[in-house]
mmCIF file as Biopython writes it, N, C-alpha, C and O atoms, coordinates in Angstrom:
data_model
#
loop_
_atom_site.group_PDB
_atom_site.id
_atom_site.type_symbol
_atom_site.label_atom_id
_atom_site.label_alt_id
_atom_site.label_comp_id
_atom_site.label_asym_id
_atom_site.label_entity_id
_atom_site.label_seq_id
_atom_site.pdbx_PDB_ins_code
_atom_site.Cartn_x
_atom_site.Cartn_y
_atom_site.Cartn_z
_atom_site.occupancy
_atom_site.B_iso_or_equiv
_atom_site.auth_seq_id
_atom_site.auth_asym_id
_atom_site.pdbx_PDB_model_num
ATOM 1   N N  . MET A ? 1  ? 103.295 102.922 104.995 1.0 0.0 1  A 1 
ATOM 2   C CA . MET A ? 1  ? 102.601 101.830 104.345 1.0 0.0 1  A 1 
ATOM 3   C C  . MET A ? 1  ? 101.637 101.117 105.290 1.0 0.0 1  A 1 
ATOM 4   O O  . MET A ? 1  ? 100.582 100.645 104.866 1.0 0.0 1  A 1 
ATOM 5   N N  . ALA A ? 2  ? 102.002 101.037 106.577 1.0 0.0 2  A 1 
ATOM 6   C CA . ALA A ? 2  ? 101.115 100.390 107.545 1.0 0.0 2  A 1 
ATOM 7   C C  . ALA A ? 2  ? 99.801  101.154 107.657 1.0 0.0 2  A 1 
ATOM 8   O O  . ALA A ? 2  ? 98.734  100.546 107.747 1.0 0.0 2  A 1 
ATOM 9   N N  . GLN A ? 3  ? 99.873  102.465 107.651 1.0 0.0 3  A 1 
ATOM 10  C CA . GLN A ? 3  ? 98.658  103.271 107.702 1.0 0.0 3  A 1 
ATOM 11  C C  . GLN A ? 3  ? 97.782  102.985 106.492 1.0 0.0 3  A 1 
ATOM 12  O O  . GLN A ? 3  ? 96.558  102.913 106.608 1.0 0.0 3  A 1 
ATOM 13  N N  . SER A ? 4  ? 98.399  102.824 105.346 1.0 0.0 4  A 1 
ATOM 14  C CA . SER A ? 4  ? 97.660  102.543 104.129 1.0 0.0 4  A 1 
ATOM 15  C C  . SER A ? 4  ? 96.931  101.200 104.230 1.0 0.0 4  A 1 
ATOM 16  O O  . SER A ? 4  ? 95.771  101.094 103.831 1.0 0.0 4  A 1 
ATOM 17  N N  . SER A ? 5  ? 97.597  100.188 104.754 1.0 0.0 5  A 1 
ATOM 18  C CA . SER A ? 5  ? 96.975  98.876  104.921 1.0 0.0 5  A 1 
ATOM 19  C C  . SER A ? 5  ? 95.816  98.949  105.904 1.0 0.0 5  A 1 
ATOM 20  O O  . SER A ? 5  ? 94.762  98.350  105.687 1.0 0.0 5  A 1 
ATOM 21  N N  . TYR A ? 6  ? 96.024  99.695  106.992 1.0 0.0 6  A 1 
ATOM 22  C CA . TYR A ? 6  ? 94.967  99.863  107.981 1.0 0.0 6  A 1 
ATOM 23  C C  . TYR A ? 6  ? 93.765  100.562 107.365 1.0 0.0 6  A 1 
ATOM 24  O O  . TYR A ? 6  ? 92.622  100.160 107.584 1.0 0.0 6  A 1 
ATOM 25  N N  . THR A ? 7  ? 94.028  101.606 106.598 1.0 0.0 7  A 1 
ATOM 26  C CA . THR A ? 7  ? 92.957  102.374 105.970 1.0 0.0 7  A 1 
ATOM 27  C C  . THR A ? 7  ? 92.163  101.496 105.009 1.0 0.0 7  A 1 
ATOM 28  O O  . THR A ? 7  ? 90.932  101.526 105.008 1.0 0.0 7  A 1 
ATOM 29  N N  . LEU A ? 8  ? 92.860  100.721 104.199 1.0 0.0 8  A 1 
ATOM 30  C CA . LEU A ? 8  ? 92.165  99.852  103.250 1.0 0.0 8  A 1 
ATOM 31  C C  . LEU A ? 8  ? 91.368  98.769  103.967 1.0 0.0 8  A 1 
ATOM 32  O O  . LEU A ? 8  ? 90.270  98.427  103.528 1.0 0.0 8  A 1 
ATOM 33  N N  . ALA A ? 9  ? 91.894  98.224  105.057 1.0 0.0 9  A 1 
ATOM 34  C CA . ALA A ? 9  ? 91.163  97.218  105.825 1.0 0.0 9  A 1 
ATOM 35  C C  . ALA A ? 9  ? 89.888  97.817  106.410 1.0 0.0 9  A 1 
ATOM 36  O O  . ALA A ? 9  ? 88.847  97.162  106.450 1.0 0.0 9  A 1 
ATOM 37  N N  . CYS A ? 10 ? 89.976  99.051  106.859 1.0 0.0 10 A 1 
ATOM 38  C CA . CYS A ? 10 ? 88.806  99.741  107.393 1.0 0.0 10 A 1 
ATOM 39  C C  . CYS A ? 10 ? 87.740  99.907  106.311 1.0 0.0 10 A 1 
ATOM 40  O O  . CYS A ? 10 ? 86.558  99.660  106.549 1.0 0.0 10 A 1 
ATOM 41  N N  . ILE A ? 11 ? 88.163  100.320 105.145 1.0 0.0 11 A 1 
ATOM 42  C CA . ILE A ? 11 ? 87.213  100.514 104.048 1.0 0.0 11 A 1 
ATOM 43  C C  . ILE A ? 11 ? 86.591  99.176  103.628 1.0 0.0 11 A 1 
ATOM 44  O O  . ILE A ? 11 ? 85.408  99.120  103.295 1.0 0.0 11 A 1 
ATOM 45  N N  . GLU A ? 12 ? 87.375  98.117  103.644 1.0 0.0 12 A 1 
ATOM 46  C CA . GLU A ? 12 ? 86.831  96.789  103.326 1.0 0.0 12 A 1 
ATOM 47  C C  . GLU A ? 12 ? 85.765  96.384  104.343 1.0 0.0 12 A 1 
ATOM 48  O O  . GLU A ? 12 ? 84.726  95.842  103.966 1.0 0.0 12 A 1 
ATOM 49  N N  . ARG A ? 13 ? 86.013  96.643  105.628 1.0 0.0 13 A 1 
ATOM 50  C CA . ARG A ? 13 ? 85.006  96.342  106.658 1.0 0.0 13 A 1 
ATOM 51  C C  . ARG A ? 13 ? 83.749  97.174  106.427 1.0 0.0 13 A 1 
ATOM 52  O O  . ARG A ? 13 ? 82.634  96.684  106.606 1.0 0.0 13 A 1 
ATOM 53  N N  . ALA A ? 14 ? 83.929  98.421  106.033 1.0 0.0 14 A 1 
ATOM 54  C CA . ALA A ? 14 ? 82.787  99.294  105.771 1.0 0.0 14 A 1 
ATOM 55  C C  . ALA A ? 14 ? 81.958  98.760  104.609 1.0 0.0 14 A 1 
ATOM 56  O O  . ALA A ? 14 ? 80.730  98.723  104.683 1.0 0.0 14 A 1 
ATOM 57  N N  . VAL A ? 15 ? 82.622  98.351  103.546 1.0 0.0 15 A 1 
ATOM 58  C CA . VAL A ? 15 ? 81.908  97.815  102.380 1.0 0.0 15 A 1 
ATOM 59  C C  . VAL A ? 15 ? 81.149  96.551  102.760 1.0 0.0 15 A 1 
ATOM 60  O O  . VAL A ? 15 ? 80.006  96.369  102.341 1.0 0.0 15 A 1 
ATOM 61  N N  . ASP A ? 16 ? 81.769  95.675  103.548 1.0 0.0 16 A 1 
ATOM 62  C CA . ASP A ? 16 ? 81.088  94.460  104.005 1.0 0.0 16 A 1 
ATOM 63  C C  . ASP A ? 16 ? 79.856  94.812  104.832 1.0 0.0 16 A 1 
ATOM 64  O O  . ASP A ? 16 ? 78.794  94.213  104.662 1.0 0.0 16 A 1 
ATOM 65  N N  . PHE A ? 17 ? 80.004  95.787  105.728 1.0 0.0 17 A 1 
ATOM 66  C CA . PHE A ? 17 ? 78.882  96.199  106.570 1.0 0.0 17 A 1 
ATOM 67  C C  . PHE A ? 17 ? 77.753  96.780  105.731 1.0 0.0 17 A 1 
ATOM 68  O O  . PHE A ? 17 ? 76.586  96.445  105.938 1.0 0.0 17 A 1 
ATOM 69  N N  . ILE A ? 18 ? 78.093  97.641  104.793 1.0 0.0 18 A 1 
ATOM 70  C CA . ILE A ? 18 ? 77.081  98.263  103.932 1.0 0.0 18 A 1 
ATOM 71  C C  . ILE A ? 18 ? 76.355  97.197  103.119 1.0 0.0 18 A 1 
ATOM 72  O O  . ILE A ? 18 ? 75.130  97.230  102.997 1.0 0.0 18 A 1 
ATOM 73  N N  . THR A ? 19 ? 77.106  96.260  102.569 1.0 0.0 19 A 1 
ATOM 74  C CA . THR A ? 19 ? 76.509  95.172  101.785 1.0 0.0 19 A 1 
ATOM 75  C C  . THR A ? 19 ? 75.538  94.366  102.636 1.0 0.0 19 A 1 
ATOM 76  O O  . THR A ? 19 ? 74.445  94.020  102.187 1.0 0.0 19 A 1 
ATOM 77  N N  . GLU A ? 20 ? 75.943  94.072  103.863 1.0 0.0 20 A 1 
ATOM 78  C CA . GLU A ? 20 ? 75.090  93.318  104.782 1.0 0.0 20 A 1 
ATOM 79  C C  . GLU A ? 20 ? 73.814  94.101  105.097 1.0 0.0 20 A 1 
ATOM 80  O O  . GLU A ? 20 ? 72.720  93.536  105.104 1.0 0.0 20 A 1 
ATOM 81  N N  . GLN A ? 21 ? 73.956  95.383  105.353 1.0 0.0 21 A 1 
ATOM 82  C CA . GLN A ? 21 ? 72.802  96.212  105.693 1.0 0.0 21 A 1 
ATOM 83  C C  . GLN A ? 21 ? 71.818  96.297  104.526 1.0 0.0 21 A 1 
ATOM 84  O O  . GLN A ? 21 ? 70.612  96.126  104.708 1.0 0.0 21 A 1 
ATOM 85  N N  . VAL A ? 22 ? 72.329  96.557  103.354 1.0 0.0 22 A 1 
ATOM 86  C CA . VAL A ? 22 ? 71.472  96.676  102.168 1.0 0.0 22 A 1 
ATOM 87  C C  . VAL A ? 22 ? 70.800  95.334  101.868 1.0 0.0 22 A 1 
ATOM 88  O O  . VAL A ? 22 ? 69.626  95.286  101.501 1.0 0.0 22 A 1 
ATOM 89  N N  . GLY A ? 23 ? 71.556  94.249  102.026 1.0 0.0 23 A 1 
ATOM 90  C CA . GLY A ? 23 ? 70.999  92.915  101.792 1.0 0.0 23 A 1 
ATOM 91  C C  . GLY A ? 23 ? 69.878  92.581  102.758 1.0 0.0 23 A 1 
ATOM 92  O O  . GLY A ? 23 ? 68.993  91.787  102.438 1.0 0.0 23 A 1 
ATOM 93  N N  . SER A ? 24 ? 69.912  93.184  103.941 1.0 0.0 24 A 1 
ATOM 94  C CA . SER A ? 24 ? 68.875  92.958  104.955 1.0 0.0 24 A 1 
ATOM 95  C C  . SER A ? 24 ? 67.723  93.948  104.830 1.0 0.0 24 A 1 
ATOM 96  O O  . SER A ? 24 ? 66.782  93.922  105.624 1.0 0.0 24 A 1 
ATOM 97  N N  . GLY A ? 25 ? 67.803  94.820  103.829 1.0 0.0 25 A 1 
ATOM 98  C CA . GLY A ? 25 ? 66.740  95.797  103.621 1.0 0.0 25 A 1 
ATOM 99  C C  . GLY A ? 25 ? 66.851  97.029  104.502 1.0 0.0 25 A 1 
ATOM 100 O O  . GLY A ? 25 ? 65.916  97.826  104.580 1.0 0.0 25 A 1 
ATOM 101 N N  . ARG A ? 26 ? 67.999  97.190  105.172 1.0 0.0 26 A 1 
ATOM 102 C CA . ARG A ? 26 ? 68.200  98.366  106.022 1.0 0.0 26 A 1 
ATOM 103 C C  . ARG A ? 26 ? 69.083  99.370  105.294 1.0 0.0 26 A 1 
ATOM 104 O O  . ARG A ? 26 ? 69.941  99.002  104.492 1.0 0.0 26 A 1 
ATOM 105 N N  . GLU A ? 27 ? 68.857  100.635 105.587 1.0 0.0 27 A 1 
ATOM 106 C CA . GLU A ? 27 ? 69.674  101.696 105.003 1.0 0.0 27 A 1 
ATOM 107 C C  . GLU A ? 27 ? 70.838  101.988 105.945 1.0 0.0 27 A 1 
ATOM 108 O O  . GLU A ? 27 ? 70.613  102.358 107.098 1.0 0.0 27 A 1 
ATOM 109 N N  . PRO A ? 28 ? 72.070  101.831 105.482 1.0 0.0 28 A 1 
ATOM 110 C CA . PRO A ? 28 ? 73.212  102.090 106.352 1.0 0.0 28 A 1 
ATOM 111 C C  . PRO A ? 28 ? 73.336  103.575 106.682 1.0 0.0 28 A 1 
ATOM 112 O O  . PRO A ? 28 ? 73.084  104.436 105.840 1.0 0.0 28 A 1 
ATOM 113 N N  . VAL A ? 29 ? 73.725  103.855 107.913 1.0 0.0 29 A 1 
ATOM 114 C CA . VAL A ? 29 ? 73.898  105.220 108.412 1.0 0.0 29 A 1 
ATOM 115 C C  . VAL A ? 29 ? 75.377  105.397 108.729 1.0 0.0 29 A 1 
ATOM 116 O O  . VAL A ? 29 ? 76.031  104.471 109.209 1.0 0.0 29 A 1 
ATOM 117 N N  . LEU A ? 30 ? 75.904  106.591 108.458 1.0 0.0 30 A 1 
ATOM 118 C CA . LEU A ? 30 ? 77.328  106.854 108.656 1.0 0.0 30 A 1 
ATOM 119 C C  . LEU A ? 30 ? 77.815  106.450 110.041 1.0 0.0 30 A 1 
ATOM 120 O O  . LEU A ? 30 ? 78.864  105.819 110.166 1.0 0.0 30 A 1 
ATOM 121 N N  . ALA A ? 31 ? 77.081  106.798 111.063 1.0 0.0 31 A 1 
ATOM 122 C CA . ALA A ? 31 ? 77.503  106.467 112.432 1.0 0.0 31 A 1 
ATOM 123 C C  . ALA A ? 31 ? 77.638  104.958 112.621 1.0 0.0 31 A 1 
ATOM 124 O O  . ALA A ? 31 ? 78.562  104.502 113.294 1.0 0.0 31 A 1 
ATOM 125 N N  . ASP A ? 32 ? 76.734  104.183 112.038 1.0 0.0 32 A 1 
ATOM 126 C CA . ASP A ? 32 ? 76.789  102.727 112.158 1.0 0.0 32 A 1 
ATOM 127 C C  . ASP A ? 32 ? 77.942  102.145 111.336 1.0 0.0 32 A 1 
ATOM 128 O O  . ASP A ? 32 ? 78.585  101.184 111.756 1.0 0.0 32 A 1 
ATOM 129 N N  . ILE A ? 33 ? 78.196  102.723 110.180 1.0 0.0 33 A 1 
ATOM 130 C CA . ILE A ? 33 ? 79.313  102.267 109.349 1.0 0.0 33 A 1 
ATOM 131 C C  . ILE A ? 33 ? 80.628  102.506 110.081 1.0 0.0 33 A 1 
ATOM 132 O O  . ILE A ? 33 ? 81.489  101.627 110.129 1.0 0.0 33 A 1 
ATOM 133 N N  . ALA A ? 34 ? 80.778  103.691 110.648 1.0 0.0 34 A 1 
ATOM 134 C CA . ALA A ? 34 ? 81.992  104.023 111.394 1.0 0.0 34 A 1 
ATOM 135 C C  . ALA A ? 34 ? 82.158  103.096 112.590 1.0 0.0 34 A 1 
ATOM 136 O O  . ALA A ? 34 ? 83.260  102.624 112.870 1.0 0.0 34 A 1 
ATOM 137 N N  . LYS A ? 35 ? 81.071  102.840 113.288 1.0 0.0 35 A 1 
ATOM 138 C CA . LYS A ? 35 ? 81.113  101.959 114.455 1.0 0.0 35 A 1 
ATOM 139 C C  . LYS A ? 35 ? 81.530  100.545 114.062 1.0 0.0 35 A 1 
ATOM 140 O O  . LYS A ? 35 ? 82.270  99.892  114.798 1.0 0.0 35 A 1 
ATOM 141 N N  . ALA A ? 36 ? 81.067  100.071 112.917 1.0 0.0 36 A 1 
ATOM 142 C CA . ALA A ? 36 ? 81.444  98.739  112.435 1.0 0.0 36 A 1 
ATOM 143 C C  . ALA A ? 36 ? 82.942  98.648  112.180 1.0 0.0 36 A 1 
ATOM 144 O O  . ALA A ? 36 ? 83.526  97.568  112.259 1.0 0.0 36 A 1 
ATOM 145 N N  . CYS A ? 37 ? 83.558  99.778  111.875 1.0 0.0 37 A 1 
ATOM 146 C CA . CYS A ? 37 ? 85.007  99.837  111.647 1.0 0.0 37 A 1 
ATOM 147 C C  . CYS A ? 37 ? 85.782  100.115 112.926 1.0 0.0 37 A 1 
ATOM 148 O O  . CYS A ? 37 ? 87.012  100.061 112.940 1.0 0.0 37 A 1 
ATOM 149 N N  . GLY A ? 38 ? 85.054  100.415 114.008 1.0 0.0 38 A 1 
ATOM 150 C CA . GLY A ? 38 ? 85.714  100.750 115.263 1.0 0.0 38 A 1 
ATOM 151 C C  . GLY A ? 38 ? 86.261  102.163 115.287 1.0 0.0 38 A 1 
ATOM 152 O O  . GLY A ? 38 ? 87.220  102.456 116.001 1.0 0.0 38 A 1 
ATOM 153 N N  . LEU A ? 39 ? 85.645  103.043 114.499 1.0 0.0 39 A 1 
ATOM 154 C CA . LEU A ? 39 ? 86.103  104.429 114.407 1.0 0.0 39 A 1 
ATOM 155 C C  . LEU A ? 39 ? 84.968  105.393 114.694 1.0 0.0 39 A 1 
ATOM 156 O O  . LEU A ? 39 ? 83.793  105.033 114.616 1.0 0.0 39 A 1 
ATOM 157 N N  . SER A ? 40 ? 85.332  106.616 115.026 1.0 0.0 40 A 1 
ATOM 158 C CA . SER A ? 40 ? 84.328  107.672 115.116 1.0 0.0 40 A 1 
ATOM 159 C C  . SER A ? 40 ? 83.951  108.074 113.692 1.0 0.0 40 A 1 
ATOM 160 O O  . SER A ? 40 ? 84.637  107.711 112.737 1.0 0.0 40 A 1 
ATOM 161 N N  . LYS A ? 41 ? 82.861  108.824 113.555 1.0 0.0 41 A 1 
ATOM 162 C CA . LYS A ? 41 ? 82.471  109.297 112.219 1.0 0.0 41 A 1 
ATOM 163 C C  . LYS A ? 41 ? 83.587  110.138 111.611 1.0 0.0 41 A 1 
ATOM 164 O O  . LYS A ? 41 ? 83.886  110.020 110.423 1.0 0.0 41 A 1 
ATOM 165 N N  . TYR A ? 42 ? 84.193  110.977 112.424 1.0 0.0 42 A 1 
ATOM 166 C CA . TYR A ? 42 ? 85.268  111.846 111.950 1.0 0.0 42 A 1 
ATOM 167 C C  . TYR A ? 42 ? 86.444  111.027 111.412 1.0 0.0 42 A 1 
ATOM 168 O O  . TYR A ? 42 ? 86.930  111.278 110.309 1.0 0.0 42 A 1 
ATOM 169 N N  . HIS A ? 43 ? 86.896  110.050 112.195 1.0 0.0 43 A 1 
ATOM 170 C CA . HIS A ? 43 ? 88.047  109.263 111.764 1.0 0.0 43 A 1 
ATOM 171 C C  . HIS A ? 43 ? 87.712  108.344 110.582 1.0 0.0 43 A 1 
ATOM 172 O O  . HIS A ? 43 ? 88.565  108.081 109.734 1.0 0.0 43 A 1 
ATOM 173 N N  . PHE A ? 44 ? 86.478  107.863 110.533 1.0 0.0 44 A 1 
ATOM 174 C CA . PHE A ? 44 ? 86.087  107.067 109.370 1.0 0.0 44 A 1 
ATOM 175 C C  . PHE A ? 44 ? 86.134  107.928 108.113 1.0 0.0 44 A 1 
ATOM 176 O O  . PHE A ? 44 ? 86.618  107.484 107.072 1.0 0.0 44 A 1 
ATOM 177 N N  . HIS A ? 45 ? 85.639  109.142 108.206 1.0 0.0 45 A 1 
ATOM 178 C CA . HIS A ? 45 ? 85.651  110.046 107.059 1.0 0.0 45 A 1 
ATOM 179 C C  . HIS A ? 45 ? 87.085  110.283 106.592 1.0 0.0 45 A 1 
ATOM 180 O O  . HIS A ? 45 ? 87.356  110.289 105.391 1.0 0.0 45 A 1 
ATOM 181 N N  . ARG A ? 46 ? 87.996  110.477 107.533 1.0 0.0 46 A 1 
ATOM 182 C CA . ARG A ? 46 ? 89.410  110.670 107.187 1.0 0.0 46 A 1 
ATOM 183 C C  . ARG A ? 46 ? 89.975  109.430 106.502 1.0 0.0 46 A 1 
ATOM 184 O O  . ARG A ? 46 ? 90.687  109.544 105.504 1.0 0.0 46 A 1 
ATOM 185 N N  . ALA A ? 47 ? 89.664  108.249 107.030 1.0 0.0 47 A 1 
ATOM 186 C CA . ALA A ? 47 ? 90.155  106.997 106.439 1.0 0.0 47 A 1 
ATOM 187 C C  . ALA A ? 47 ? 89.605  106.826 105.024 1.0 0.0 47 A 1 
ATOM 188 O O  . ALA A ? 47 ? 90.319  106.395 104.119 1.0 0.0 47 A 1 
ATOM 189 N N  . TYR A ? 48 ? 88.339  107.167 104.844 1.0 0.0 48 A 1 
ATOM 190 C CA . TYR A ? 48 ? 87.701  107.062 103.536 1.0 0.0 48 A 1 
ATOM 191 C C  . TYR A ? 48 ? 88.388  107.985 102.536 1.0 0.0 48 A 1 
ATOM 192 O O  . TYR A ? 48 ? 88.681  107.584 101.410 1.0 0.0 48 A 1 
ATOM 193 N N  . ARG A ? 49 ? 88.640  109.218 102.952 1.0 0.0 49 A 1 
ATOM 194 C CA . ARG A ? 49 ? 89.318  110.169 102.065 1.0 0.0 49 A 1 
ATOM 195 C C  . ARG A ? 49 ? 90.720  109.705 101.720 1.0 0.0 49 A 1 
ATOM 196 O O  . ARG A ? 49 ? 91.151  109.828 100.573 1.0 0.0 49 A 1 
ATOM 197 N N  . LEU A ? 50 ? 91.441  109.170 102.710 1.0 0.0 50 A 1 
ATOM 198 C CA . LEU A ? 50 ? 92.787  108.652 102.444 1.0 0.0 50 A 1 
ATOM 199 C C  . LEU A ? 50 ? 92.756  107.507 101.436 1.0 0.0 50 A 1 
ATOM 200 O O  . LEU A ? 50 ? 93.609  107.419 100.553 1.0 0.0 50 A 1 
ATOM 201 N N  . ALA A ? 51 ? 91.761  106.633 101.579 1.0 0.0 51 A 1 
ATOM 202 C CA . ALA A ? 51 ? 91.654  105.510 100.654 1.0 0.0 51 A 1 
ATOM 203 C C  . ALA A ? 51 ? 91.370  105.980 99.230  1.0 0.0 51 A 1 
ATOM 204 O O  . ALA A ? 51 ? 91.878  105.402 98.269  1.0 0.0 51 A 1 
ATOM 205 N N  . LEU A ? 52 ? 90.564  107.020 99.098  1.0 0.0 52 A 1 
ATOM 206 C CA . LEU A ? 52 ? 90.268  107.523 97.760  1.0 0.0 52 A 1 
ATOM 207 C C  . LEU A ? 52 ? 91.471  108.227 97.137  1.0 0.0 52 A 1 
ATOM 208 O O  . LEU A ? 52 ? 91.677  108.152 95.926  1.0 0.0 52 A 1 
ATOM 209 N N  . GLN A ? 53 ? 92.261  108.906 97.958  1.0 0.0 53 A 1 
ATOM 210 C CA . GLN A ? 53 ? 93.460  109.579 97.444  1.0 0.0 53 A 1 
ATOM 211 C C  . GLN A ? 53 ? 94.513  108.576 97.016  1.0 0.0 53 A 1 
ATOM 212 O O  . GLN A ? 53 ? 95.298  108.853 96.109  1.0 0.0 53 A 1 
ATOM 213 N N  . SER A ? 54 ? 94.543  107.412 97.656  1.0 0.0 54 A 1 
ATOM 214 C CA . SER A ? 54 ? 95.547  106.397 97.355  1.0 0.0 54 A 1 
ATOM 215 C C  . SER A ? 54 ? 95.254  105.678 96.052  1.0 0.0 54 A 1 
ATOM 216 O O  . SER A ? 54 ? 96.167  105.172 95.400  1.0 0.0 54 A 1 
ATOM 217 N N  . SER A ? 55 ? 93.989  105.630 95.668  1.0 0.0 55 A 1 
ATOM 218 C CA . SER A ? 55 ? 93.652  104.859 94.466  1.0 0.0 55 A 1 
ATOM 219 C C  . SER A ? 55 ? 93.743  105.648 93.194  1.0 0.0 55 A 1 
ATOM 220 O O  . SER A ? 55 ? 93.485  105.113 92.116  1.0 0.0 55 A 1 
#
């Protein structure tokens, strides 16, 4: 369950970052989204997939 909470928190940070980027007129890039979450692109992708499987 802790992993699930961590994964969802990561996705929430990603959504906040994407919203901020789009609101500023910038196009979010995967590497920047992952960095905002403190993850590599690979680990962000894994967290994203886990979050989608959980819902």
